[in-house]
DSSP file (Angstrom, degrees, kcal/mol; ACC not computed):
  #  RESIDUE AA STRUCTURE BP1 BP2  ACC     N-H-->O    O-->H-N    N-H-->O    O-->H-N    TCO  KAPPA ALPHA  PHI   PSI    X-CA   Y-CA   Z-CA
    1    1 A X              0   0    0      0, 0.0     2,-0.0     0, 0.0     0, 0.0   0.000 360.0 360.0 360.0 136.7    0.0    0.0    0.0
    2    2 A X     >  -     0   0    0      1,-0.1     4,-2.3     4,-0.0     5,-0.2  -0.324 360.0-113.0 -73.2 161.8    1.3    3.5   -0.8
    3    3 A X  H  > S+     0   0    0      1,-0.2     4,-2.6     2,-0.2     5,-0.2   0.911 119.0  53.9 -61.5 -42.3    1.8    6.1    1.9
    4    4 A X  H  > S+     0   0    0      1,-0.2     4,-2.6     2,-0.2    -1,-0.2   0.924 109.9  46.9 -57.9 -45.7   -1.0    8.1    0.3
    5    5 A X  H  > S+     0   0    0      2,-0.2     4,-2.6     1,-0.2    -1,-0.2   0.879 110.6  53.0 -65.0 -38.1   -3.4    5.1    0.4
    6    6 A X  H  X S+     0   0    0     -4,-2.3     4,-2.5     2,-0.2    -2,-0.2   0.921 111.4  45.8 -63.0 -43.8   -2.4    4.4    4.0
    7    7 A X  H  X S+     0   0    0     -4,-2.6     4,-2.0     2,-0.2    -2,-0.2   0.940 113.3  49.4 -64.1 -47.8   -3.2    8.0    5.0
    8    8 A X  H  X S+     0   0    0     -4,-2.6     4,-0.6     1,-0.2    -2,-0.2   0.907 114.3  45.2 -59.4 -43.0   -6.5    8.0    3.1
    9    9 A X  H >< S+     0   0    0     -4,-2.6     3,-0.7     1,-0.2     4,-0.3   0.911 111.5  52.3 -67.3 -43.0   -7.6    4.7    4.7
   10   10 A X  H 3< S+     0   0    0     -4,-2.5     3,-0.3     1,-0.2   107,-0.3   0.857 119.6  33.4 -63.6 -36.5   -6.5    5.7    8.2
   11   11 A X  H >< S+     0   0    0     -4,-2.0     3,-1.6     1,-0.2    -1,-0.2   0.363  86.5 103.5-102.9   4.8   -8.5    9.0    8.2
   12   12 A X  T << S+     0   0    0     -3,-0.7    -1,-0.2    -4,-0.6    -2,-0.1   0.788  76.1  59.2 -59.4 -29.5  -11.4    7.9    6.1
   13   13 A X  T 3  S+     0   0    0     -4,-0.3    -1,-0.3    -3,-0.3     2,-0.1   0.631  77.5 115.6 -76.3 -13.8  -13.7    7.6    9.1
   14   14 A X    <   -     0   0    0     -3,-1.6     2,-0.3    52,-0.1    -3,-0.0  -0.351  58.9-141.2 -65.6 129.9  -13.3   11.2   10.2
   15   15 A X        -     0   0    0     -2,-0.1     2,-0.1     1,-0.1    52,-0.1  -0.664  27.7 -99.1 -89.8 145.9  -16.5   13.3   10.0
   16   16 A X        -     0   0    0     -2,-0.3    48,-0.1     1,-0.1    -1,-0.1  -0.426  46.3-115.6 -62.3 132.3  -16.4   16.8    8.8
   17   17 A X        -     0   0    0     -2,-0.1    22,-0.3     1,-0.1    -1,-0.1  -0.365   6.5-134.8 -72.9 150.8  -16.5   19.1   11.9
   18   18 A X  S    S+     0   0    0      1,-0.2     2,-0.3    20,-0.1    -1,-0.1   0.855  91.7  17.0 -71.4 -35.4  -19.4   21.4   12.5
   19   19 A X        -     0   0    0      1,-0.1    45,-0.2    19,-0.0    -1,-0.2  -0.953  56.6-161.6-135.5 157.9  -17.0   24.3   13.3
   20   20 A X  S    S+     0   0    0     -2,-0.3    41,-1.9     1,-0.2     2,-0.3   0.608  75.2  31.4-113.2 -18.4  -13.3   24.9   12.7
   21   21 A X  S    S-     0   0    0     39,-0.2     2,-0.3    43,-0.1    -1,-0.2  -0.916  88.0 -94.2-135.2 162.4  -12.5   27.7   15.2
   22   22 A X        -     0   0    0     37,-0.4     2,-0.1    -2,-0.3    -2,-0.0  -0.595  54.9-103.5 -71.6 136.3  -13.6   28.8   18.6
   23   23 A X        +     0   0    0     -2,-0.3     2,-0.3     4,-0.0    -1,-0.1  -0.393  49.3 169.3 -65.8 137.2  -16.3   31.5   18.3
   24   24 A X        -     0   0    0      1,-0.1     3,-0.1    -2,-0.1    -3,-0.0  -0.948  42.4-125.1-140.3 159.8  -15.1   35.0   18.9
   25   25 A X  S    S+     0   0    0     -2,-0.3     2,-0.5     1,-0.2    -1,-0.1   0.920 103.3  41.6 -73.9 -43.1  -16.7   38.4   18.4
   26   26 A X  S    S-     0   0    0     -3,-0.1     2,-0.4     0, 0.0    -1,-0.2  -0.922  86.0-136.9-107.1 125.0  -13.8   39.7   16.3
   27   27 A X        -     0   0    0     -2,-0.5     2,-0.1    -3,-0.1    -4,-0.0  -0.659  17.6-142.1 -82.4 128.6  -12.3   37.2   13.8
   28   28 A X     >  -     0   0    0     -2,-0.4     4,-2.2     1,-0.1     5,-0.1  -0.439  24.2-110.7 -83.3 161.4   -8.5   37.2   13.7
   29   29 A X  H  > S+     0   0    0      1,-0.2     4,-1.6     2,-0.2     5,-0.1   0.869 121.1  54.2 -59.1 -35.3   -6.6   36.8   10.4
   30   30 A X  H  > S+     0   0    0      1,-0.2     4,-1.6     2,-0.2    -1,-0.2   0.916 108.6  47.6 -65.0 -42.4   -5.5   33.3   11.6
   31   31 A X  H  > S+     0   0    0      1,-0.2     4,-3.1     2,-0.2    -2,-0.2   0.867 105.1  60.0 -65.7 -35.1   -9.1   32.3   12.1
   32   32 A X  H  X S+     0   0    0     -4,-2.2     4,-1.1     1,-0.2    -1,-0.2   0.899 103.4  52.0 -59.7 -39.4  -10.0   33.7    8.7
   33   33 A X  H  < S+     0   0    0     -4,-1.6     3,-0.5     1,-0.2     4,-0.4   0.932 112.4  45.2 -59.6 -45.4   -7.5   31.2    7.3
   34   34 A X  H >< S+     0   0    0     -4,-1.6     3,-1.7     1,-0.2     4,-0.3   0.883 105.6  60.1 -67.3 -38.7   -9.2   28.4    9.2
   35   35 A X  H >< S+     0   0    0     -4,-3.1     3,-1.4     1,-0.3    -1,-0.2   0.775  90.5  70.7 -62.9 -25.2  -12.7   29.6    8.2
   36   36 A X  T 3< S+     0   0    0     -4,-1.1    -1,-0.3    -3,-0.5    -2,-0.2   0.822  92.8  59.1 -57.7 -30.0  -11.8   29.1    4.6
   37   37 A X  T X  S+     0   0    0     -3,-1.7     3,-2.5    -4,-0.4    -1,-0.2   0.615  74.1 124.3 -78.3 -13.2  -11.9   25.3    5.2
   38   38 A X  T <  S+     0   0    0     -3,-1.4     3,-0.1    -4,-0.3   -20,-0.1  -0.230  83.8   6.2 -54.3 129.8  -15.6   25.2    6.4
   39   39 A X  T 3  S+     0   0    0    -22,-0.3     2,-0.5     1,-0.2    -1,-0.3   0.441 100.4 122.5  78.7   0.1  -17.5   22.7    4.3
   40   40 A X    <   -     0   0    0     -3,-2.5    -1,-0.2     2,-0.0     2,-0.2  -0.831  60.9-130.5 -98.7 130.2  -14.5   21.4    2.4
   41   41 A X    >>  -     0   0    0     -2,-0.5     3,-1.8     1,-0.1     4,-0.6  -0.539  18.1-125.7 -73.9 141.0  -13.7   17.8    2.6
   42   42 A X  G >4 S+     0   0    0      1,-0.3     3,-0.9    -2,-0.2    -1,-0.1   0.805 109.3  64.1 -59.5 -27.8  -10.1   17.0    3.5
   43   43 A X  G 34 S+     0   0    0      1,-0.2    -1,-0.3   -35,-0.0    25,-0.0   0.733 103.0  48.4 -67.7 -21.3   -9.8   14.9    0.4
   44   44 A X  G <4 S+     0   0    0     -3,-1.8     2,-0.5     2,-0.1    -1,-0.2   0.517  88.4  99.0 -95.7  -7.3  -10.4   18.0   -1.7
   45   45 A X    <<  -     0   0    0     -3,-0.9     2,-0.2    -4,-0.6    30,-0.1  -0.709  56.9-169.2 -85.3 125.1   -7.8   20.2    0.1
   46   46 A X    >>  -     0   0    0     -2,-0.5     4,-1.4     1,-0.0     3,-1.0  -0.614  38.3 -97.1-111.4 171.1   -4.5   20.4   -1.8
   47   47 A X  H 3> S+     0   0    0      1,-0.3     4,-1.9    -2,-0.2     5,-0.1   0.829 120.9  60.6 -59.2 -33.5   -1.1   21.7   -0.9
   48   48 A X  H 3> S+     0   0    0      1,-0.2     4,-1.8     2,-0.2    -1,-0.3   0.855 101.2  55.0 -63.1 -33.6   -1.8   25.0   -2.7
   49   49 A X  H <> S+     0   0    0     -3,-1.0     4,-1.6     1,-0.2    -1,-0.2   0.904 107.7  48.9 -64.3 -40.5   -4.8   25.6   -0.3
   50   50 A X  H  < S+     0   0    0     -4,-1.4    -2,-0.2     1,-0.2    -1,-0.2   0.844 108.0  54.5 -67.9 -32.8   -2.4   25.1    2.7
   51   51 A X  H  < S+     0   0    0     -4,-1.9     3,-0.5     1,-0.2    -1,-0.2   0.871 112.7  43.3 -66.4 -35.6    0.0   27.6    1.1
   52   52 A X  H  < S+     0   0    0     -4,-1.8    -2,-0.2     1,-0.2    -1,-0.2   0.741 127.4  29.8 -79.9 -23.8   -2.8   30.2    0.9
   53   53 A X    ><  +     0   0    0     -4,-1.6     3,-1.2    -5,-0.1     4,-0.3  -0.375  69.9 146.5-132.9  54.8   -4.1   29.5    4.4
   54   54 A X  T >   +     0   0    0     -3,-0.5     3,-1.2     1,-0.3     4,-0.3   0.791  65.8  64.4 -68.2 -28.2   -1.2   28.3    6.5
   55   55 A X  T >> S+     0   0    0      1,-0.3     4,-0.8     2,-0.2     3,-0.8   0.637  81.1  80.6 -73.9 -11.2   -2.4   29.8    9.8
   56   56 A X  H X> S+     0   0    0     -3,-1.2     4,-1.7     1,-0.2     3,-0.9   0.869  80.0  69.8 -58.3 -34.8   -5.4   27.5    9.9
   57   57 A X  H <4 S+     0   0    0     -3,-1.2    -1,-0.2    -4,-0.3    -2,-0.2   0.869 104.5  39.1 -50.3 -42.5   -3.1   24.8   11.2
   58   58 A X  H <4 S+     0   0    0     -3,-0.8    -1,-0.3    -4,-0.3    -2,-0.2   0.616 117.7  47.1 -87.6 -13.5   -2.7   26.7   14.6
   59   59 A X  H << S+     0   0    0     -3,-0.9   -37,-0.4    -4,-0.8    -2,-0.2   0.545  78.8 114.5-109.8  -7.7   -6.3   27.9   15.0
   60   60 A X     <  -     0   0    0     -4,-1.7   -39,-0.2    -5,-0.1   -40,-0.1  -0.336  69.1-119.2 -59.9 141.7   -8.4   24.8   14.2
   61   61 A X     >  -     0   0    0    -41,-1.9     4,-2.6   -42,-0.1     3,-0.4  -0.417  41.2 -94.4 -69.4 161.7  -10.4   23.4   17.1
   62   62 A X  H  > S+     0   0    0      1,-0.2     4,-2.4     2,-0.2     5,-0.2   0.854 124.4  48.8 -52.3 -43.7   -9.3   19.8   17.9
   63   63 A X  H  > S+     0   0    0      1,-0.2     4,-2.0     2,-0.2    -1,-0.2   0.896 113.8  46.9 -66.3 -37.9  -11.9   18.0   15.7
   64   64 A X  H  > S+     0   0    0     -3,-0.4     4,-2.6     2,-0.2     5,-0.2   0.896 110.0  54.0 -68.6 -39.4  -11.1   20.2   12.7
   65   65 A X  H  X S+     0   0    0     -4,-2.6     4,-1.4     1,-0.2    -2,-0.2   0.949 111.4  44.3 -58.2 -49.8   -7.4   19.7   13.3
   66   66 A X  H  X S+     0   0    0     -4,-2.4     4,-0.5     1,-0.2    -1,-0.2   0.870 113.6  51.9 -64.3 -36.2   -7.8   15.9   13.2
   67   67 A X  H  < S+     0   0    0     -4,-2.0     3,-0.4    -5,-0.2     4,-0.2   0.910 117.3  36.2 -67.6 -42.2  -10.1   16.1   10.2
   68   68 A X  H >X S+     0   0    0     -4,-2.6     4,-1.1     1,-0.2     3,-0.9   0.547  91.5  93.5 -90.7  -7.3   -7.8   18.2    8.1
   69   69 A X  H >X S+     0   0    0     -4,-1.4     4,-2.1     1,-0.3     3,-0.8   0.887  81.1  55.6 -53.1 -44.3   -4.5   16.5    9.3
   70   70 A X  H 3X S+     0   0    0     -4,-0.5     4,-2.8    -3,-0.4     5,-0.3   0.828 101.2  58.7 -62.7 -27.3   -4.5   14.0    6.4
   71   71 A X  H <> S+     0   0    0     -3,-0.9     4,-1.9    -4,-0.2    -1,-0.3   0.826 106.3  48.9 -69.8 -28.3   -4.6   16.9    3.9
   72   72 A X  H <X S+     0   0    0     -4,-1.1     4,-2.3    -3,-0.8    -2,-0.2   0.930 112.6  47.5 -70.1 -46.5   -1.4   18.2    5.4
   73   73 A X  H  X S+     0   0    0     -4,-2.1     4,-0.9     2,-0.2    -2,-0.2   0.937 118.9  38.8 -60.9 -48.3    0.3   14.8    5.2
   74   74 A X  H  X S+     0   0    0     -4,-2.8     4,-1.3     1,-0.2     3,-0.4   0.892 113.3  56.4 -70.7 -39.7   -0.8   14.2    1.6
   75   75 A X  H  X S+     0   0    0     -4,-1.9     4,-2.2    -5,-0.3     3,-0.3   0.880 103.6  54.5 -58.9 -38.2   -0.2   17.9    0.7
   76   76 A X  H  < S+     0   0    0     -4,-2.3    -1,-0.2     1,-0.2    -2,-0.2   0.809 103.8  55.5 -66.8 -28.9    3.4   17.6    1.9
   77   77 A X  H  < S+     0   0    0     -4,-0.9    -1,-0.2    -3,-0.4    -2,-0.2   0.831 116.4  37.2 -68.9 -30.5    3.9   14.6   -0.4
   78   78 A X  H  < S+     0   0    0     -4,-1.3     2,-0.2    -3,-0.3    -2,-0.2   0.724  89.1 102.8 -94.4 -25.0    2.8   16.7   -3.4
   79   79 A X    ><  -     0   0    0     -4,-2.2     3,-0.8    -5,-0.2     4,-0.1  -0.430  59.6-152.0 -68.1 126.1    4.3   20.1   -2.6
   80   80 A X  T 3  S+     0   0    0      1,-0.2    -1,-0.2    -2,-0.2     3,-0.1   0.816  90.4  28.8 -70.0 -30.0    7.4   20.6   -4.7
   81   81 A X  T 3  S-     0   0    0      1,-0.5    -1,-0.2    52,-0.0    -2,-0.1  -0.032 121.3 -83.9-122.4  31.9    9.2   23.0   -2.2
   82   82 A X    <   -     0   0    0     -3,-0.8    -1,-0.5    -6,-0.2     2,-0.4  -0.095  41.2-104.6  87.3 167.5    8.0   21.9    1.2
   83   83 A X     >  -     0   0    0      1,-0.1     4,-2.3    -4,-0.1     3,-0.4  -0.989   9.6-144.7-138.4 124.0    4.8   22.9    3.0
   84   84 A X  H  > S+     0   0    0     -2,-0.4     4,-2.5     1,-0.2     5,-0.2   0.880 102.7  53.5 -56.6 -41.1    4.7   25.3    5.9
   85   85 A X  H  > S+     0   0    0      1,-0.2     4,-2.1     2,-0.2    -1,-0.2   0.871 108.9  49.7 -63.9 -35.8    1.9   23.4    7.6
   86   86 A X  H  > S+     0   0    0     -3,-0.4     4,-2.2     2,-0.2    -1,-0.2   0.903 110.8  49.0 -69.0 -40.8    3.9   20.1    7.4
   87   87 A X  H  X S+     0   0    0     -4,-2.3     4,-2.2     1,-0.2    -2,-0.2   0.888 110.6  51.6 -64.0 -38.3    6.9   21.9    8.9
   88   88 A X  H  X S+     0   0    0     -4,-2.5     4,-2.4    -5,-0.2    -2,-0.2   0.894 107.5  53.0 -64.1 -40.0    4.6   23.3   11.6
   89   89 A X  H  X S+     0   0    0     -4,-2.1     4,-2.1     2,-0.2    -2,-0.2   0.931 109.2  47.6 -61.6 -46.0    3.4   19.7   12.3
   90   90 A X  H  X S+     0   0    0     -4,-2.2     4,-1.7     1,-0.2    -1,-0.2   0.908 111.5  52.3 -61.7 -40.3    6.9   18.4   12.7
   91   91 A X  H  < S+     0   0    0     -4,-2.2    -2,-0.2     1,-0.2    -1,-0.2   0.889 108.6  49.6 -61.9 -39.7    7.7   21.4   15.0
   92   92 A X  H  < S+     0   0    0     -4,-2.4    -1,-0.2     1,-0.2    -2,-0.2   0.876 115.0  44.7 -65.0 -37.7    4.6   20.6   17.1
   93   93 A X  H  < S+     0   0    0     -4,-2.1     2,-2.2    -5,-0.2    53,-0.2   0.683  88.2  90.6 -81.9 -18.8    5.7   16.9   17.4
   94   94 A X  S  < S+     0   0    0     -4,-1.7     2,-0.2    -5,-0.2    49,-0.1  -0.530  70.5 138.5 -79.3  79.5    9.4   17.7   18.1
   95   95 A X        -     0   0    0     -2,-2.2     7,-0.1    47,-0.3    51,-0.1  -0.597  58.8 -72.7-122.7 175.8    8.8   17.8   21.8
   96   96 A X        -     0   0    0     -2,-0.2    -1,-0.1     2,-0.2     5,-0.1  -0.364  38.7-125.7 -64.6 146.5   10.2   16.7   25.1
   97   97 A X  S    S+     0   0    0     -2,-0.1     2,-0.7     3,-0.0    -1,-0.1   0.539  89.1  92.7 -73.7  -3.5   10.1   13.0   25.9
   98   98 A X    >   -     0   0    0      1,-0.2     3,-2.1     2,-0.0     4,-0.3  -0.822  67.6-153.4 -94.4 118.4    8.2   13.9   29.2
   99   99 A X  G >  S+     0   0    0     -2,-0.7     3,-2.0     1,-0.3    -1,-0.2   0.838  93.8  66.8 -57.1 -34.0    4.5   13.9   28.7
  100  100 A X  G 3  S+     0   0    0      1,-0.3    -1,-0.3    -3,-0.1    -3,-0.0   0.701  97.3  55.4 -62.6 -18.0    4.2   16.4   31.6
  101  101 A X  G <  S+     0   0    0     -3,-2.1    -1,-0.3    -5,-0.1    -2,-0.2   0.440  79.9 114.1 -94.2  -0.7    5.9   18.9   29.3
  102  102 A X    <   -     0   0    0     -3,-2.0     2,-0.1    -4,-0.3    -5,-0.0  -0.494  63.8-130.9 -70.9 138.7    3.4   18.6   26.5
  103  103 A X     >  -     0   0    0     -2,-0.2     4,-2.4     1,-0.1     5,-0.2  -0.331  23.7-101.0 -85.7 172.5    1.4   21.7   25.9
  104  104 A X  H  > S+     0   0    0      1,-0.2     4,-2.7     2,-0.2     5,-0.3   0.858 118.8  59.0 -61.8 -38.0   -2.4   22.0   25.5
  105  105 A X  H  > S+     0   0    0      1,-0.2     4,-1.3     2,-0.2     5,-0.3   0.944 110.7  41.2 -57.5 -49.6   -2.2   22.3   21.7
  106  106 A X  H  >>S+     0   0    0      1,-0.2     4,-2.4     2,-0.2     5,-0.7   0.933 116.6  48.4 -64.9 -47.0   -0.4   18.9   21.4
  107  107 A X  H  <5S+     0   0    0     -4,-2.4     4,-0.5     1,-0.2    -1,-0.2   0.857 115.6  42.5 -65.8 -35.8   -2.6   17.2   24.0
  108  108 A X  H  <5S+     0   0    0     -4,-2.7    -1,-0.2    -5,-0.2    -2,-0.2   0.696 124.3  33.0 -86.6 -17.3   -5.9   18.4   22.6
  109  109 A X  H  <5S+     0   0    0     -4,-1.3    -2,-0.2    -5,-0.3    -3,-0.2   0.736 128.5  26.6-109.8 -28.2   -5.2   17.8   18.9
  110  110 A X  T ><5S+     0   0    0     -4,-2.4     3,-0.7    -5,-0.3     2,-0.5   0.557  97.7  86.7-117.6 -10.3   -2.9   14.8   18.7
  111  111 A X  T 3 <S+     0   0    0     -5,-0.7    40,-0.1    -4,-0.5    39,-0.0  -0.809  89.7  33.5 -87.8 128.0   -3.7   12.7   21.7
  112  112 A X  T 3  S+     0   0    0     -2,-0.5    -1,-0.2    38,-0.3    39,-0.1   0.489  78.3 141.3 106.9   4.5   -6.6   10.4   21.1
  113  113 A X    <   -     0   0    0     -3,-0.7    -1,-0.2     1,-0.1     2,-0.1  -0.253  58.2 -95.6 -68.1 168.0   -6.1    9.6   17.4
  114  114 A X     >  -     0   0    0   -104,-0.1     4,-2.2     1,-0.1     3,-0.4  -0.476  32.5-108.7 -83.1 158.4   -6.8    6.0   16.2
  115  115 A X  H  > S+     0   0    0      1,-0.3     4,-2.4     2,-0.2     5,-0.2   0.890 119.8  51.7 -55.6 -43.9   -4.0    3.5   16.0
  116  116 A X  H  > S+     0   0    0      1,-0.2     4,-2.2     2,-0.2    -1,-0.3   0.837 107.7  53.0 -63.6 -33.1   -4.1    3.5   12.1
  117  117 A X  H  > S+     0   0    0     -3,-0.4     4,-2.3  -107,-0.3    -1,-0.2   0.907 109.4  48.0 -68.9 -41.8   -3.8    7.3   12.2
  118  118 A X  H  X S+     0   0    0     -4,-2.2     4,-2.6     2,-0.2    -2,-0.2   0.912 110.7  52.2 -63.3 -41.0   -0.7    7.1   14.4
  119  119 A X  H  X S+     0   0    0     -4,-2.4     4,-2.5     1,-0.2    -2,-0.2   0.916 110.6  47.7 -60.5 -42.9    0.7    4.4   12.0
  120  120 A X  H  X S+     0   0    0     -4,-2.2     4,-2.3     2,-0.2    -1,-0.2   0.900 111.4  50.6 -64.8 -40.6    0.1    6.7    9.0
  121  121 A X  H  X S+     0   0    0     -4,-2.3     4,-2.1     2,-0.2    -2,-0.2   0.904 111.4  47.6 -64.6 -41.7    1.7    9.7   10.9
  122  122 A X  H  X S+     0   0    0     -4,-2.6     4,-2.3     2,-0.2    -2,-0.2   0.912 111.8  50.1 -65.8 -41.9    4.8    7.6   11.7
  123  123 A X  H  X S+     0   0    0     -4,-2.5     4,-2.4     1,-0.2    -2,-0.2   0.890 109.8  51.9 -62.7 -38.5    5.1    6.3    8.1
  124  124 A X  H  X S+     0   0    0     -4,-2.3     4,-2.3     2,-0.2    -1,-0.2   0.911 109.0  49.5 -63.8 -43.3    4.8    9.9    6.9
  125  125 A X  H  X S+     0   0    0     -4,-2.1     4,-1.6     2,-0.2    -2,-0.2   0.901 110.7  50.1 -63.6 -40.2    7.6   11.0    9.3
  126  126 A X  H  X S+     0   0    0     -4,-2.3     4,-0.5     1,-0.2    -2,-0.2   0.921 111.6  47.9 -63.1 -43.3    9.8    8.1    8.1
  127  127 A X  H >< S+     0   0    0     -4,-2.4     3,-1.1     1,-0.2     4,-0.3   0.882 108.8  55.3 -64.0 -37.4    9.2    9.1    4.4
  128  128 A X  H >< S+     0   0    0     -4,-2.3     3,-1.6     1,-0.3     6,-0.2   0.837  97.4  63.1 -64.7 -33.1    9.9   12.7    5.3
  129  129 A X  H 3< S+     0   0    0     -4,-1.6    -1,-0.3     1,-0.3    -2,-0.2   0.711  97.1  58.8 -66.7 -18.2   13.3   11.7    6.7
  130  130 A X  T << S+     0   0    0     -3,-1.1     2,-0.3    -4,-0.5    -1,-0.3   0.561  85.4  97.1 -85.6  -8.8   14.3   10.5    3.2
  131  131 A X  S X  S-     0   0    0     -3,-1.6     3,-0.9    -4,-0.3    -3,-0.0  -0.646  70.4-142.6 -84.4 135.9   13.7   14.0    1.7
  132  132 A X  T 3  S+     0   0    0     -2,-0.3    -1,-0.1     1,-0.2    -4,-0.0   0.829 100.2  45.3 -66.7 -30.8   16.8   16.1    1.2
  133  133 A X  T 3  S+     0   0    0      3,-0.0    -1,-0.2    -3,-0.0     3,-0.1   0.416  92.6 107.5 -94.1   2.8   15.0   19.4    2.1
  134  134 A X  S <  S-     0   0    0     -3,-0.9     3,-0.1    -6,-0.2    -5,-0.1  -0.090  82.5 -71.1 -73.6 176.9   13.2   18.0    5.2
  135  135 A X        -     0   0    0      1,-0.1    -1,-0.2     2,-0.1    -4,-0.1  -0.109  66.8 -79.2 -61.1 165.0   13.9   18.8    8.8
  136  136 A X     >  -     0   0    0      1,-0.1     4,-2.3    -3,-0.1     3,-0.2  -0.268  40.9-110.7 -68.4 158.8   17.1   17.4   10.3
  137  137 A X  H  > S+     0   0    0      1,-0.2     4,-2.7     2,-0.2     5,-0.2   0.836 115.8  56.6 -60.2 -35.8   17.1   13.7   11.5
  138  138 A X  H  > S+     0   0    0      2,-0.2     4,-2.3     1,-0.2    -1,-0.2   0.924 109.0  46.0 -63.8 -43.6   17.2   14.6   15.1
  139  139 A X  H  > S+     0   0    0     -3,-0.2     4,-2.4     2,-0.2    -2,-0.2   0.925 114.8  46.7 -64.4 -45.2   14.0   16.7   14.9
  140  140 A X  H  X S+     0   0    0     -4,-2.3     4,-2.5     2,-0.2    -2,-0.2   0.868 111.0  53.3 -65.7 -36.0   12.3   14.0   12.9
  141  141 A X  H  X S+     0   0    0     -4,-2.7     4,-2.3    -5,-0.2    -2,-0.2   0.916 110.3  46.2 -64.3 -43.5   13.5   11.4   15.3
  142  142 A X  H  X S+     0   0    0     -4,-2.3     4,-2.2     2,-0.2   -47,-0.3   0.898 112.4  51.5 -65.2 -39.6   12.0   13.3   18.3
  143  143 A X  H  X S+     0   0    0     -4,-2.4     4,-2.1     2,-0.2    -2,-0.2   0.917 109.7  49.7 -62.2 -42.8    8.8   13.8   16.4
  144  144 A X  H  X S+     0   0    0     -4,-2.5     4,-2.2     1,-0.2    -2,-0.2   0.924 110.9  49.1 -61.9 -45.1    8.6   10.1   15.7
  145  145 A X  H  X S+     0   0    0     -4,-2.3     4,-2.4     1,-0.2    -1,-0.2   0.867 108.5  54.4 -64.1 -35.3    9.2    9.3   19.3
  146  146 A X  H  X S+     0   0    0     -4,-2.2     4,-2.8   -53,-0.2    -1,-0.2   0.914 107.2  50.2 -64.0 -41.7    6.5   11.8   20.3
  147  147 A X  H  X S+     0   0    0     -4,-2.1     4,-2.5     2,-0.2    -2,-0.2   0.917 110.0  50.6 -62.9 -41.8    4.0   10.0   18.0
  148  148 A X  H  X S+     0   0    0     -4,-2.2     4,-2.4     1,-0.2    -2,-0.2   0.920 112.2  47.2 -59.8 -42.7    4.9    6.7   19.6
  149  149 A X  H  X S+     0   0    0     -4,-2.4     4,-2.9     2,-0.2     5,-0.2   0.894 110.2  52.1 -67.1 -39.4    4.3    8.2   23.0
  150  150 A X  H  X S+     0   0    0     -4,-2.8     4,-2.5     2,-0.2   -38,-0.3   0.917 110.6  49.2 -59.4 -43.1    1.0    9.8   21.9
  151  151 A X  H  X S+     0   0    0     -4,-2.5     4,-2.2     2,-0.2    -2,-0.2   0.924 113.6  45.0 -63.5 -45.4   -0.1    6.4   20.7
  152  152 A X  H  X S+     0   0    0     -4,-2.4     4,-2.4     2,-0.2    -2,-0.2   0.903 114.1  48.8 -66.2 -41.6    0.9    4.6   24.0
  153  153 A X  H  X S+     0   0    0     -4,-2.9     4,-2.6     2,-0.2    -2,-0.2   0.886 110.3  51.7 -67.3 -38.2   -0.7    7.3   26.1
  154  154 A X  H  X S+     0   0    0     -4,-2.5     4,-2.4    -5,-0.2    -2,-0.2   0.930 110.9  47.8 -61.8 -45.6   -3.9    7.2   24.1
  155  155 A X  H  X S+     0   0    0     -4,-2.2     4,-2.3     2,-0.2    -2,-0.2   0.909 112.2  50.0 -62.3 -42.1   -4.0    3.4   24.5
  156  156 A X  H  X S+     0   0    0     -4,-2.4     4,-2.4     1,-0.2    -2,-0.2   0.928 111.7  47.4 -62.2 -45.7   -3.4    3.8   28.3
  157  157 A X  H  X S+     0   0    0     -4,-2.6     4,-2.6     1,-0.2    -1,-0.2   0.876 111.1  51.4 -65.2 -37.6   -6.1    6.4   28.6
  158  158 A X  H  X S+     0   0    0     -4,-2.4     4,-2.7     2,-0.2    -1,-0.2   0.909 110.3  48.7 -66.2 -41.1   -8.6    4.2   26.6
  159  159 A X  H  X S+     0   0    0     -4,-2.3     4,-1.8     2,-0.2    -2,-0.2   0.927 112.9  48.3 -61.6 -43.9   -7.9    1.2   28.9
  160  160 A X  H  X S+     0   0    0     -4,-2.4     4,-1.3     1,-0.2    -2,-0.2   0.917 112.4  48.1 -63.3 -43.9   -8.4    3.4   31.9
  161  161 A X  H  X S+     0   0    0     -4,-2.6     4,-3.0     1,-0.2     3,-0.3   0.912 108.9  54.0 -63.0 -43.2  -11.6    4.8   30.6
  162  162 A X  H  X S+     0   0    0     -4,-2.7     4,-2.3     1,-0.2    -1,-0.2   0.851 103.4  56.9 -61.8 -34.5  -12.9    1.3   29.7
  163  163 A X  H  < S+     0   0    0     -4,-1.8    -1,-0.2     1,-0.2    -2,-0.2   0.892 115.3  37.1 -62.7 -38.5  -12.3    0.1   33.3
  164  164 A X  H >< S+     0   0    0     -4,-1.3     3,-0.6    -3,-0.3    -2,-0.2   0.871 119.9  45.3 -83.0 -38.3  -14.5    2.9   34.6
  165  165 A X  H 3< S+     0   0    0     -4,-3.0    -3,-0.2     1,-0.2    -2,-0.2   0.895 121.5  36.0 -73.2 -40.2  -17.2    2.9   31.9
  166  166 A X  T 3< S+     0   0    0     -4,-2.3     2,-0.3    -5,-0.3    -1,-0.2   0.110  81.9 134.3-104.4  22.0  -17.6   -0.8   31.6
  167  167 A X    <   -     0   0    0     -3,-0.6    -3,-0.1     1,-0.1    -4,-0.0  -0.544  63.7-108.8 -71.2 132.2  -17.2   -1.7   35.3
  168  168 A X        -     0   0    0     -2,-0.3     2,-0.1     1,-0.1    -1,-0.1  -0.318  34.1-109.5 -62.6 143.0  -19.9   -4.1   36.5
  169  169 A X              0   0    0      1,-0.1    -1,-0.1    -3,-0.1    -3,-0.0  -0.446 360.0 360.0 -70.4 145.4  -22.6   -2.6   38.7
  170  170 A X              0   0    0     -2,-0.1    -1,-0.1     0, 0.0    -2,-0.1   0.502 360.0 360.0 -68.9 360.0  -22.4   -3.7   42.4
């Protein structure tokens, strides 16, 4: 299976979000970038759209972030000179190995993905390491380890939740 097919399959279940930003009285330029995505399926978003609306990456609400994430991954495969949103994603993932140091952005947007989505993200990072213009190997290595930690922490939290949700009544 190609990387593109793996990404498409992993994120195929994602439903389009009802909103893409937190409501505010005054819309910021960053939010304006995110609002452009309303009603657009991630499969139809191409790298040129991310070049025109790069600040959306940082202003999406968590559900919108997860929904449009595959368009960043696939867009980076197609972009001839790199993609700012993809570089931002690697920067977000290039974190401390201590979960306690993860910021709210990382925890609310990348913690809780499905196993197949984490696999696609790790495969994307590995493919990115083969590109000459990509981030340095140390940064990509830390990003890869962060994805592994996100995956393990998600599994741990799901097990913990299942213990409480499905606990037999006394």
